[in-house]
Each structure stands twice: as structure tokens, then as C-alpha cells.
C-alpha positions, 0 to 999 in steps of 0.5 A, a space after each residue: 398531837 399532830 397540831 403544832 406540826 403544820 403552824 410556823 415555828 415562832 421564831 422570826 416574831 422574837 424581839 431582841 432573842 429574847 421576847 415572844 408576844 405582842 407589841 404591848 407585851 413588850 412595853 411592859 418589859 421596857 423599863 426593865 429592860 433599858 437598865 441593862 442596855 449599858 451592860 455589855 456582855 448582854 448582846 446588842 439584840 437582846 439589850 436594845 429589844 424595845 429599841 425603835 426600827 429604823 424604819 419609825 424613827 426615820 421619816 421619807 419627810 424629814 429634812 436633812 437636820 432632821 435626817 442628821 439629829 436622827 441618826 446620831 440618836 438612832 447611834 447613840 440613843 439607841 446602839 445602832 450600828 453605823 452599817 445598819 444606819 447606812 443600809 437603811 438611808 441607803 448612804 454610806 457608813 462612813 457619812 454615818 459617821 460624819 455625821 454624828 460626829 458634826 451633830 457631836 460638835 454642835 452640842 459641844 
């Protein structure tokens, strides 16, 4: 009866504030949840529960051009805020904004 009192709460393991389980468990929900990514009424962390972490998107060995394309994808495709990307890359958020604008201009 006292077993649960000595263990850590599982809330730190939550993914996107809605899923609790191993990586393969959240993968089962990927298709279902990806259809909800554009519904603004659902909080960002819940909409993008299956998005890869910034540490997975960015590799320390990436060249500048690859990094810039990844910055664009992180913001546009995965919904990361400019400040989140900037903090991860240890650059200013206006630099992130300029990178995104530059990549968009290259696609036009």
C-alpha cells in the first residue's frame, strides 16, 4: 500500500503534456497527432508531441548552410519558437529570424 510513496512522480516523463510511455508508444500516436498540429486551440506542446528534439535536429558538425535549413525546418515544420532555437544554438533570436527569412528567400 505504501509502494508508490517512495518512487518519483512520472510527470517528468510526460511527452507533450499528454503521453506517458516509451518512445515506441508515442510513435503509435504520431499519425493521429500530426493531423492536429495546425489547430491553434490545442497548446503548442500538445500539438507537437511527436516532433524531434532540437538536440536531434541539430548536429554539432553541421555546416552553416545545413544548420540554416534546419533552423527553418525547426520553426516552420516543427513549430519551435525563435527563442527556443536561439537558446539551443546560443545565438540571438533576431539572428534566427534573419536565417529563416534568408532560407525563405532562397526557396522563392
